[in-house]
PADRENTI-521921 format. One record per residue: residue number from 0; residue in three letters; x, y, z of N, C-alpha, C in turn. Coordinates in steps of 0.02 Angstrom, whole numbers, plus 50000, padded with zeros to 5 digits. Example, Ala and Ser with C-alpha at 12.3 -4.5 7.8 and 13.67 -1.06 7.14 Angstrom:
+-----+---------+-------+-------+-------+-------+-------+-------+-------+-------+-------+
: num : residuo :   nxx :   nyy :   nzz :  caxx :  cayy :  cazz :   cxx :   cyy :   czz :
+-----+---------+-------+-------+-------+-------+-------+-------+-------+-------+-------+
:   0 :     ALA : 50660 : 49716 : 50390 : 50615 : 49775 : 50390 : 50660 : 49835 : 50390 :
:   1 :     SER : 50642 : 49888 : 50354 : 50684 : 49947 : 50357 : 50645 : 50002 : 50394 :
+-----+---------+-------+-------+-------+-------+-------+-------+-------+-------+-------+
This chain:
+-----+---------+-------+-------+-------+-------+-------+-------+-------+-------+-------+
: num : residuo :   nxx :   nyy :   nzz :  caxx :  cayy :  cazz :   cxx :   cyy :   czz :
+-----+---------+-------+-------+-------+-------+-------+-------+-------+-------+-------+
:   0 :     GLN : 50115 : 50156 : 49006 : 50149 : 50120 : 49059 : 50140 : 50157 : 49125 :
:   1 :     VAL : 50116 : 50122 : 49174 : 50105 : 50151 : 49240 : 50168 : 50145 : 49281 :
:   2 :     GLN : 50191 : 50200 : 49307 : 50248 : 50198 : 49353 : 50224 : 50222 : 49421 :
:   3 :     LEU : 50238 : 50181 : 49471 : 50217 : 50196 : 49539 : 50278 : 50210 : 49582 :
:   4 :     VAL : 50272 : 50260 : 49624 : 50327 : 50278 : 49668 : 50301 : 50282 : 49740 :
:   5 :     GLU : 50330 : 50241 : 49783 : 50312 : 50242 : 49853 : 50358 : 50289 : 49891 :
:   6 :     SER : 50332 : 50319 : 49943 : 50373 : 50361 : 49986 : 50344 : 50360 : 50057 :
:   7 :     GLY : 50384 : 50385 : 50104 : 50360 : 50391 : 50173 : 50387 : 50338 : 50220 :
:   8 :     GLY : 50424 : 50290 : 50194 : 50453 : 50240 : 50237 : 50508 : 50269 : 50281 :
:   9 :     GLY : 50531 : 50228 : 50327 : 50585 : 50252 : 50370 : 50591 : 50209 : 50432 :
:  10 :     TYR : 50624 : 50237 : 50480 : 50638 : 50203 : 50544 : 50593 : 50231 : 50597 :
:  11 :     VAL : 50560 : 50187 : 50635 : 50514 : 50210 : 50687 : 50517 : 50162 : 50746 :
:  12 :     GLN : 50506 : 50188 : 50805 : 50505 : 50146 : 50864 : 50439 : 50109 : 50871 :
:  13 :     PRO : 50437 : 50053 : 50905 : 50374 : 50018 : 50916 : 50322 : 50065 : 50947 :
:  14 :     GLY : 50261 : 50059 : 50922 : 50208 : 50103 : 50944 : 50202 : 50167 : 50903 :
:  15 :     GLY : 50250 : 50178 : 50860 : 50250 : 50238 : 50819 : 50205 : 50233 : 50758 :
:  16 :     SER : 50206 : 50286 : 50719 : 50162 : 50291 : 50660 : 50202 : 50313 : 50599 :
:  17 :     LEU : 50177 : 50293 : 50542 : 50204 : 50316 : 50478 : 50147 : 50322 : 50429 :
:  18 :     SER : 50156 : 50365 : 50380 : 50107 : 50371 : 50326 : 50144 : 50362 : 50260 :
:  19 :     LEU : 50125 : 50311 : 50224 : 50155 : 50297 : 50159 : 50113 : 50326 : 50103 :
:  20 :     SER : 50146 : 50346 : 50049 : 50111 : 50372 : 49991 : 50131 : 50332 : 49930 :
:  21 :     CYS : 50084 : 50325 : 49884 : 50095 : 50291 : 49820 : 50071 : 50340 : 49767 :
:  22 :     ALA : 50118 : 50365 : 49728 : 50101 : 50413 : 49676 : 50115 : 50383 : 49608 :
:  23 :     ALA : 50076 : 50404 : 49560 : 50084 : 50380 : 49491 : 50111 : 50436 : 49447 :
:  24 :     THR : 50152 : 50416 : 49399 : 50176 : 50465 : 49351 : 50148 : 50447 : 49282 :
:  25 :     ALA : 50133 : 50497 : 49244 : 50113 : 50491 : 49174 : 50041 : 50467 : 49163 :
:  26 :     VAL : 50009 : 50440 : 49215 : 49941 : 50416 : 49207 : 49900 : 50438 : 49267 :
:  27 :     SER : 49834 : 50435 : 49259 : 49791 : 50450 : 49315 : 49775 : 50387 : 49354 :
:  28 :     LEU : 49791 : 50387 : 49418 : 49776 : 50330 : 49460 : 49702 : 50319 : 49470 :
:  29 :     SER : 49661 : 50368 : 49453 : 49590 : 50363 : 49465 : 49556 : 50308 : 49424 :
:  30 :     HIS : 49592 : 50280 : 49376 : 49565 : 50225 : 49336 : 49584 : 50156 : 49364 :
:  31 :     TYR : 49622 : 50155 : 49418 : 49650 : 50093 : 49443 : 49631 : 50078 : 49515 :
:  32 :     GLY : 49618 : 50014 : 49528 : 49619 : 49994 : 49598 : 49691 : 49992 : 49620 :
:  33 :     VAL : 49702 : 50004 : 49685 : 49771 : 50006 : 49711 : 49774 : 49964 : 49774 :
:  34 :     GLY : 49828 : 49927 : 49779 : 49839 : 49887 : 49839 : 49907 : 49902 : 49870 :
:  35 :     TRP : 49911 : 49889 : 49934 : 49974 : 49893 : 49971 : 49992 : 49822 : 49994 :
:  36 :     PHE : 50055 : 49805 : 49985 : 50082 : 49740 : 50005 : 50148 : 49753 : 50042 :
:  37 :     ARG : 50173 : 49702 : 50074 : 50239 : 49707 : 50104 : 50276 : 49641 : 50096 :
:  38 :     GLN : 50341 : 49646 : 50098 : 50382 : 49586 : 50093 : 50442 : 49592 : 50138 :
:  39 :     ALA : 50447 : 49546 : 50184 : 50504 : 49543 : 50230 : 50553 : 49492 : 50202 :
:  40 :     PRO : 50617 : 49498 : 50220 : 50667 : 49450 : 50196 : 50648 : 49378 : 50210 :
:  41 :     GLY : 50651 : 49337 : 50158 : 50636 : 49266 : 50166 : 50562 : 49249 : 50172 :
:  42 :     LYS : 50519 : 49299 : 50163 : 50447 : 49286 : 50169 : 50411 : 49304 : 50104 :
:  43 :     GLU : 50352 : 49276 : 50096 : 50312 : 49291 : 50037 : 50282 : 49361 : 50043 :
:  44 :     ARG : 50265 : 49388 : 49985 : 50232 : 49453 : 49983 : 50164 : 49447 : 50015 :
:  45 :     GLU : 50149 : 49494 : 50059 : 50089 : 49491 : 50100 : 50042 : 49548 : 50084 :
:  46 :     PHE : 49979 : 49532 : 50072 : 49928 : 49583 : 50061 : 49914 : 49621 : 50125 :
:  47 :     LEU : 49908 : 49687 : 50119 : 49891 : 49730 : 50176 : 49824 : 49764 : 50169 :
:  48 :     ALA : 49814 : 49798 : 50112 : 49753 : 49837 : 50103 : 49744 : 49853 : 50030 :
:  49 :     ALA : 49682 : 49864 : 50010 : 49667 : 49882 : 49941 : 49608 : 49929 : 49939 :
:  50 :     ILE : 49605 : 49968 : 49886 : 49552 : 50017 : 49878 : 49531 : 50019 : 49805 :
:  51 :     SER : 49466 : 50023 : 49794 : 49441 : 50026 : 49726 : 49457 : 50094 : 49694 :
:  52 :     TYR : 49446 : 50098 : 49628 : 49467 : 50158 : 49592 : 49433 : 50221 : 49618 :
:  53 :     ASP : 49372 : 50214 : 49644 : 49335 : 50272 : 49667 : 49335 : 50279 : 49743 :
:  54 :     GLY : 49371 : 50235 : 49776 : 49375 : 50239 : 49849 : 49317 : 50212 : 49886 :
:  55 :     ARG : 49266 : 50186 : 49851 : 49205 : 50164 : 49885 : 49214 : 50097 : 49920 :
:  56 :     GLN : 49261 : 50057 : 49896 : 49272 : 49992 : 49926 : 49343 : 49987 : 49951 :
:  57 :     THR : 49351 : 49966 : 50012 : 49417 : 49953 : 50040 : 49417 : 49885 : 50074 :
:  58 :     LYS : 49476 : 49856 : 50076 : 49487 : 49793 : 50111 : 49552 : 49798 : 50149 :
:  59 :     HIS : 49553 : 49769 : 50209 : 49614 : 49768 : 50249 : 49625 : 49697 : 50274 :
:  60 :     ALA : 49688 : 49676 : 50274 : 49705 : 49611 : 50301 : 49690 : 49609 : 50376 :
:  61 :     ASP : 49671 : 49551 : 50400 : 49655 : 49544 : 50471 : 49716 : 49562 : 50514 :
:  62 :     SER : 49775 : 49549 : 50488 : 49836 : 49559 : 50527 : 49849 : 49634 : 50541 :
:  63 :     VAL : 49820 : 49677 : 50502 : 49832 : 49749 : 50510 : 49769 : 49789 : 50523 :
:  64 :     LYS : 49712 : 49755 : 50523 : 49649 : 49790 : 50532 : 49648 : 49827 : 50599 :
:  65 :     GLY : 49628 : 49889 : 50597 : 49628 : 49931 : 50657 : 49692 : 49969 : 50667 :
:  66 :     ARG : 49745 : 49950 : 50632 : 49809 : 49986 : 50637 : 49828 : 50020 : 50572 :
:  67 :     PHE : 49810 : 49990 : 50515 : 49826 : 50018 : 50449 : 49762 : 50039 : 50415 :
:  68 :     THR : 49765 : 50095 : 50380 : 49706 : 50120 : 50343 : 49727 : 50144 : 50275 :
:  69 :     ILE : 49694 : 50120 : 50224 : 49707 : 50141 : 50155 : 49657 : 50196 : 50137 :
:  70 :     ALA : 49682 : 50244 : 50099 : 49640 : 50299 : 50075 : 49669 : 50325 : 50010 :
:  71 :     ARG : 49629 : 50362 : 49973 : 49655 : 50390 : 49911 : 49629 : 50460 : 49900 :
:  72 :     ASP : 49668 : 50499 : 49864 : 49648 : 50566 : 49844 : 49663 : 50570 : 49769 :
:  73 :     ASN : 49612 : 50558 : 49730 : 49622 : 50557 : 49657 : 49641 : 50626 : 49630 :
:  74 :     SER : 49624 : 50678 : 49665 : 49644 : 50745 : 49642 : 49719 : 50754 : 49648 :
:  75 :     LYS : 49750 : 50715 : 49692 : 49823 : 50718 : 49700 : 49858 : 50657 : 49669 :
:  76 :     ASN : 49816 : 50614 : 49638 : 49844 : 50555 : 49603 : 49885 : 50512 : 49651 :
:  77 :     THR : 49861 : 50506 : 49712 : 49899 : 50473 : 49765 : 49854 : 50428 : 49807 :
:  78 :     VAL : 49883 : 50372 : 49827 : 49850 : 50326 : 49875 : 49895 : 50322 : 49937 :
:  79 :     TYR : 49863 : 50321 : 49994 : 49899 : 50324 : 50057 : 49889 : 50260 : 50098 :
:  80 :     LEU : 49937 : 50246 : 50140 : 49929 : 50194 : 50190 : 49951 : 50224 : 50257 :
:  81 :     GLN : 49901 : 50237 : 50300 : 49915 : 50263 : 50366 : 49926 : 50205 : 50413 :
:  82 :     MET : 49981 : 50207 : 50450 : 49999 : 50152 : 50494 : 50011 : 50179 : 50564 :
:  83 :     ILE : 49977 : 50149 : 50612 : 49986 : 50169 : 50682 : 50004 : 50107 : 50723 :
:  84 :     ASN : 50028 : 50119 : 50784 : 50045 : 50065 : 50830 : 50089 : 50013 : 50796 :
:  85 :     LEU : 50141 : 50036 : 50765 : 50185 : 49991 : 50727 : 50222 : 49944 : 50774 :
:  86 :     LYS : 50235 : 49883 : 50749 : 50268 : 49831 : 50787 : 50331 : 49809 : 50750 :
:  87 :     PRO : 50378 : 49780 : 50785 : 50439 : 49756 : 50751 : 50424 : 49708 : 50693 :
:  88 :     GLU : 50371 : 49668 : 50699 : 50354 : 49622 : 50646 : 50325 : 49656 : 50584 :
:  89 :     ASP : 50314 : 49721 : 50588 : 50292 : 49760 : 50529 : 50352 : 49780 : 50485 :
:  90 :     THR : 50412 : 49766 : 50508 : 50471 : 49782 : 50469 : 50471 : 49744 : 50403 :
:  91 :     ALA : 50476 : 49781 : 50348 : 50473 : 49751 : 50281 : 50482 : 49806 : 50229 :
:  92 :     VAL : 50487 : 49785 : 50167 : 50481 : 49831 : 50111 : 50407 : 49835 : 50093 :
:  93 :     TYR : 50381 : 49896 : 50089 : 50310 : 49907 : 50074 : 50303 : 49929 : 50002 :
:  94 :     LEU : 50258 : 49894 : 49966 : 50249 : 49907 : 49895 : 50176 : 49923 : 49880 :
:  95 :     CYS : 50166 : 49968 : 49832 : 50099 : 49978 : 49807 : 50094 : 49950 : 49736 :
:  96 :     ALA : 50034 : 49935 : 49717 : 50022 : 49905 : 49651 : 49956 : 49930 : 49623 :
:  97 :     ALA : 49951 : 49932 : 49557 : 49891 : 49956 : 49523 : 49858 : 49900 : 49483 :
:  98 :     ASP : 49793 : 49898 : 49488 : 49752 : 49847 : 49455 : 49710 : 49881 : 49402 :
:  99 :     SER : 49723 : 49865 : 49338 : 49686 : 49896 : 49283 : 49625 : 49855 : 49261 :
: 100 :     LEU : 49626 : 49790 : 49275 : 49574 : 49746 : 49249 : 49512 : 49743 : 49292 :
: 101 :     THR : 49522 : 49749 : 49357 : 49465 : 49747 : 49404 : 49470 : 49804 : 49453 :
: 102 :     PRO : 49469 : 49865 : 49429 : 49481 : 49924 : 49472 : 49428 : 49935 : 49525 :
: 103 :     TYR : 49371 : 49903 : 49516 : 49315 : 49910 : 49564 : 49321 : 49860 : 49622 :
: 104 :     ALA : 49369 : 49813 : 49618 : 49369 : 49754 : 49660 : 49405 : 49761 : 49726 :
: 105 :     ALA : 49451 : 49808 : 49733 : 49495 : 49809 : 49793 : 49525 : 49740 : 49802 :
: 106 :     ALA : 49563 : 49719 : 49752 : 49588 : 49650 : 49749 : 49640 : 49635 : 49803 :
: 107 :     THR : 49639 : 49574 : 49827 : 49684 : 49554 : 49881 : 49741 : 49509 : 49857 :
: 108 :     GLU : 49737 : 49484 : 49795 : 49788 : 49438 : 49770 : 49839 : 49475 : 49728 :
: 109 :     THR : 49903 : 49458 : 49736 : 49956 : 49491 : 49697 : 49945 : 49481 : 49622 :
: 110 :     SER : 49918 : 49425 : 49602 : 49910 : 49409 : 49531 : 49860 : 49455 : 49496 :
: 111 :     TRP : 49819 : 49491 : 49533 : 49770 : 49536 : 49503 : 49802 : 49603 : 49482 :
: 112 :     TYR : 49863 : 49615 : 49504 : 49893 : 49680 : 49493 : 49942 : 49680 : 49435 :
: 113 :     ASP : 49938 : 49732 : 49394 : 49978 : 49737 : 49334 : 50044 : 49774 : 49345 :
: 114 :     TYR : 50042 : 49824 : 49387 : 50098 : 49869 : 49395 : 50118 : 49874 : 49468 :
: 115 :     TRP : 50183 : 49877 : 49478 : 50211 : 49878 : 49546 : 50262 : 49933 : 49553 :
: 116 :     GLY : 50264 : 49963 : 49611 : 50318 : 50010 : 49627 : 50379 : 49972 : 49652 :
: 117 :     GLN : 50432 : 50010 : 49666 : 50495 : 49980 : 49688 : 50495 : 49966 : 49764 :
: 118 :     GLY : 50451 : 50000 : 49799 : 50446 : 49988 : 49871 : 50482 : 50040 : 49913 :
: 119 :     THR : 50461 : 50044 : 49976 : 50494 : 50087 : 50024 : 50504 : 50048 : 50089 :
: 120 :     GLN : 50562 : 50054 : 50118 : 50579 : 50014 : 50178 : 50548 : 50045 : 50240 :
: 121 :     VAL : 50517 : 50002 : 50280 : 50492 : 50021 : 50346 : 50527 : 49978 : 50397 :
: 122 :     THR : 50559 : 50009 : 50445 : 50594 : 49973 : 50497 : 50567 : 49995 : 50564 :
: 123 :     VAL : 50544 : 49947 : 50603 : 50516 : 49961 : 50670 : 50561 : 49928 : 50721 :
: 124 :     SER : 50594 : 49969 : 50760 : 50643 : 49942 : 50807 : 50656 : 49993 : 50862 :
: 125 :     SER : 50670 : 49967 : 50921 : 50688 : 50011 : 50976 : 50764 : 50018 : 50981 :
+-----+---------+-------+-------+-------+-------+-------+-------+-------+-------+-------+
């Protein structure tokens, strides 16, 4: 069973930066593709970025391209989401997910992911 734990969320002013981490317990994340999603109250879960198991392929949603960057360090069993120039509309719960079936794909659809973390809150406000 893969357990994912997100961290790094918090409160930041518009224009600020945050770095989120997604760590796995009990298993090696190096076998999984990993994606980052977010969900704001009353809205559907939104794809942000994904990375293949070996880091060779990444995808970013158009809405965050140039501001958010996904990366991984398999030696630390962690996947990161670097976020800059944050806006109030970025306020949401941010979740990471692991894809065991197509780890090479950097999948963009929620249905491709088997395991989900509980999420970390990001609030952007002045």
